C-alpha positions as CSV (number, residue, x, y, z in Angstrom):
1,N,-4.5,64.9,-23.9
2,F,-8.3,65.1,-24.3
3,F,-10.9,67.8,-25.0
4,H,-14.2,68.9,-23.6
5,K,-17.0,67.8,-25.8
6,R,-19.7,70.4,-25.2
7,T,-22.5,68.3,-26.7
8,D,-21.6,65.3,-24.5
9,P,-20.1,66.3,-21.1
10,E,-20.6,62.8,-19.6
11,F,-18.3,61.4,-22.3
12,T,-15.8,64.0,-21.5
13,V,-15.7,63.0,-17.8
14,Q,-15.4,59.3,-18.9
15,V,-12.4,60.1,-21.0
16,L,-10.9,62.2,-18.1
17,F,-11.0,59.2,-15.8
18,H,-9.8,56.8,-18.5
19,E,-6.7,59.0,-19.3
20,A,-6.0,59.6,-15.6
21,N,-5.9,55.9,-15.0
22,H,-3.2,55.5,-17.7
23,Y,-1.2,58.0,-15.7
24,L,-1.7,55.9,-12.5
25,Q,-0.6,52.8,-14.5
26,Q,2.6,54.6,-15.5
27,L,3.4,55.2,-11.8
28,I,3.7,51.4,-11.2
29,D,7.0,51.7,-13.0
30,P,7.9,54.8,-15.0
31,D,10.1,52.7,-17.3
32,F,7.4,50.2,-18.1
33,S,4.7,50.6,-20.7
34,M,1.6,48.6,-19.9
35,P,0.5,46.3,-22.8
36,H,-2.6,47.2,-24.7
37,F,-4.4,44.5,-22.7
38,P,-4.9,45.0,-19.8
39,G,-3.9,48.7,-20.1
40,E,-6.9,49.9,-22.1
41,A,-9.4,47.5,-20.4
42,I,-8.5,48.8,-17.0
43,A,-8.6,52.4,-18.1
44,E,-12.1,51.8,-19.5
45,Y,-13.1,50.2,-16.2
46,Y,-12.0,53.3,-14.3
47,G,-13.5,55.4,-17.1
48,G,-16.8,54.3,-15.7
49,A,-16.5,56.4,-12.5
50,E,-18.5,59.1,-10.8
51,W,-17.4,61.7,-8.3
52,D,-19.9,62.7,-5.6
53,E,-18.9,66.2,-4.6
54,E,-21.1,66.3,-1.5
55,K,-20.0,63.0,-0.1
56,G,-16.4,63.3,-1.3
57,E,-16.6,59.7,-2.7
58,L,-15.6,58.2,-6.0
59,A,-17.7,55.3,-7.4
60,V,-15.9,53.1,-9.9
61,G,-16.9,50.2,-12.1
62,L,-20.0,51.9,-13.5
63,L,-21.6,50.8,-16.8
64,L,-20.3,52.1,-20.1
65,P,-23.4,51.8,-22.3
66,S,-21.5,52.5,-25.6
67,R,-19.1,49.7,-24.9
68,L,-21.8,47.3,-23.7
69,I,-23.9,47.9,-26.9
70,E,-21.0,46.9,-29.1
71,V,-20.4,43.7,-27.1
72,K,-24.1,42.7,-27.0
73,R,-24.2,43.1,-30.8
74,D,-21.3,40.8,-31.2
75,F,-23.2,38.3,-29.1
76,D,-26.3,38.8,-31.3
77,R,-24.1,38.0,-34.4
78,G,-22.8,34.8,-32.8
79,E,-19.3,36.3,-32.5
80,P,-18.3,36.2,-28.8
81,M,-14.7,37.0,-28.0
82,S,-12.4,34.1,-26.8
83,L,-10.5,34.6,-23.6
84,E,-7.2,33.7,-25.2
85,R,-7.5,36.0,-28.1
86,M,-8.5,38.9,-25.8
87,V,-5.5,38.5,-23.5
88,S,-2.9,37.4,-26.0
89,A,-3.5,39.9,-28.8
90,D,-0.8,42.6,-28.9
91,Q,-3.2,45.3,-30.0
92,M,-6.8,45.4,-31.2
93,Y,-9.9,47.7,-30.9
94,E,-11.8,45.0,-28.9
95,H,-9.5,45.7,-25.9
96,Y,-11.7,48.7,-25.3
97,N,-15.1,47.1,-25.3
98,W,-14.7,43.3,-24.7
99,G,-11.6,44.1,-22.6
100,W,-13.7,46.4,-20.5
101,T,-16.2,43.6,-19.8
102,L,-13.4,41.3,-18.8
103,A,-11.8,43.8,-16.5
104,H,-15.3,44.5,-15.0
105,F,-15.9,40.8,-14.5
106,L,-12.6,40.2,-12.8
107,M,-12.6,43.3,-10.7
108,E,-16.2,42.9,-9.5
109,T,-15.9,39.1,-8.7
110,P,-14.3,38.7,-5.3
111,K,-12.6,35.4,-6.0
112,Y,-10.8,36.9,-9.0
113,E,-10.1,40.5,-8.0
114,K,-6.8,40.0,-6.1
115,K,-5.5,37.5,-8.7
116,F,-6.2,40.0,-11.5
117,K,-4.5,42.9,-9.7
118,K,-1.4,40.7,-9.0
119,F,-1.3,39.8,-12.7
120,V,-1.4,43.5,-13.7
121,L,1.4,44.5,-11.2
122,G,3.3,41.4,-12.2
123,L,3.6,42.5,-15.8
124,A,5.9,45.3,-14.6
125,K,7.4,43.7,-11.5
126,D,7.6,39.9,-11.6
127,K,11.1,38.6,-12.1
128,D,10.2,35.8,-14.4
129,V,8.5,37.9,-17.1
130,S,10.2,38.3,-20.5
131,R,10.1,42.0,-21.4
132,F,11.3,43.8,-24.6
133,S,12.7,47.2,-25.3
134,L,10.5,49.7,-27.0
135,G,13.6,51.2,-28.6
136,F,13.7,54.5,-26.9
137,G,15.2,55.2,-23.4
138,A,14.7,52.5,-20.9
139,M,11.1,51.8,-21.7
140,R,10.1,48.2,-21.7
141,S,6.9,46.3,-22.3
142,V,5.5,42.7,-22.7
143,R,4.3,41.0,-25.8
144,G,0.9,39.3,-26.1
145,K,2.0,35.7,-25.7
146,E,3.9,36.5,-22.5
147,V,0.9,38.5,-21.2
148,W,-1.2,35.3,-21.8
149,R,1.3,33.1,-20.0
150,L,1.4,35.4,-17.0
151,F,-2.4,35.8,-17.0
152,K,-2.8,32.0,-16.8
153,K,-0.2,31.8,-14.1
154,H,-1.9,34.3,-11.8
155,M,-5.4,33.2,-12.5
156,K,-4.5,29.6,-11.8
157,L,-5.5,28.4,-15.3
158,K,-3.6,25.1,-15.6
159,T,-5.6,23.3,-18.3
160,D,-7.7,24.1,-21.4
161,E,-10.7,23.2,-19.3
162,D,-9.8,25.9,-16.7
163,V,-9.6,28.4,-19.5
164,A,-12.9,27.4,-21.0
165,E,-14.6,27.5,-17.6
166,L,-13.4,31.1,-16.9
167,E,-14.4,32.1,-20.4
168,A,-17.9,30.8,-19.9
169,E,-18.2,32.6,-16.5
170,W,-17.1,35.8,-18.2
171,H,-19.6,35.5,-21.1
172,T,-22.4,34.6,-18.6
173,Y,-21.5,37.7,-16.5
174,I,-21.9,39.9,-19.6
175,Q,-25.2,38.5,-20.5
176,E,-26.8,38.4,-17.1
177,E,-25.0,41.1,-15.0
178,L,-24.3,43.9,-17.4
179,Q,-27.6,45.4,-18.5
180,F,-28.2,48.9,-19.9
181,D,-31.7,50.1,-19.1
182,N,-31.0,53.6,-18.1
183,V,-31.5,56.9,-20.0
184,R,-27.8,57.1,-21.0
185,G,-27.9,53.6,-22.5
186,K,-31.1,54.3,-24.5
187,E,-29.5,57.6,-25.8
188,I,-26.4,55.9,-27.1
189,A,-28.2,52.8,-28.4
190,G,-30.9,54.9,-30.1
191,M,-28.5,57.2,-31.9
192,R,-26.5,54.3,-33.2
193,D,-29.6,52.4,-34.4
194,L,-30.9,55.5,-36.2
195,V,-27.8,55.4,-38.5
196,S,-27.8,51.6,-38.9
197,S,-30.3,49.1,-40.2
198,R,-32.7,49.5,-37.2
199,P,-34.1,53.1,-37.4
200,L,-37.5,52.2,-36.0
201,R,-35.9,50.7,-32.9
202,G,-33.6,53.7,-32.7
203,S,-36.5,56.2,-32.8
204,R,-38.3,54.2,-30.1
205,L,-35.3,54.2,-27.8
206,L,-34.7,58.0,-28.2
207,S,-38.4,58.7,-27.5
208,E,-38.2,56.6,-24.4
209,A,-35.0,58.4,-23.3
210,I,-36.8,61.8,-23.7
211,E,-39.9,60.6,-21.8
212,E,-37.5,59.4,-19.0
213,G,-35.9,62.8,-18.7
214,S,-33.1,63.1,-21.3
215,T,-31.8,66.6,-21.8
216,N,-29.1,65.6,-24.3
217,P,-29.5,68.0,-27.3
218,L,-28.1,65.4,-29.7
219,V,-31.0,63.1,-28.9
220,F,-33.6,65.8,-29.9
221,V,-31.6,66.7,-33.1
222,E,-31.2,63.1,-34.2
223,L,-34.9,62.2,-33.5
224,A,-36.1,65.4,-35.2
225,E,-34.0,64.7,-38.3
226,Y,-35.3,61.2,-38.4
227,Y,-38.9,62.4,-38.4
228,D,-38.1,65.0,-41.0
229,R,-36.7,62.3,-43.3
């Protein structure tokens, strides 16, 4: 279930694609519940989608500025996410933002895409996976430690050095390939900065967003209230 946020229709569409992807994940095996990672990370990856009505085409893997801003700030604080913690944690908020960057990296990198997809399907279908009952009906899932084991198996991570190498590639991808310099990114970053410790930067970003064509009413309201204060 989700609702239409009238003040932010773009976010509504993002959530629509996110939740629709959870439904598609369920179709892999109706009796299997996808673990939090990679479930939420992949749903966020497909949340970054856009339907072109004229061409009849769906573009996926687009940037999610709000998630990217959170991850970049963790980098600024010297708190990058480790690969093992990301994959092995049973449930944590970072599966939405850092998880999205990991799914984006693996899905958009040709040498990893097929391996990652086999890992995801393997959680539900591989015969050597240890699954547990969720306690109602026939629903089963996989705990974090087993998710990590299967991830290493499908991604061919045989040593600690292999893990460290993939983690470094992932972090470099975030820093160099994922950049938010569009209007939407400036809107989200500016509104967040206005209510944090960087209001001057926030007001500058919102002003730039307006100059570049933003029609988001929240941008005008937040900037006006800042000037009023």
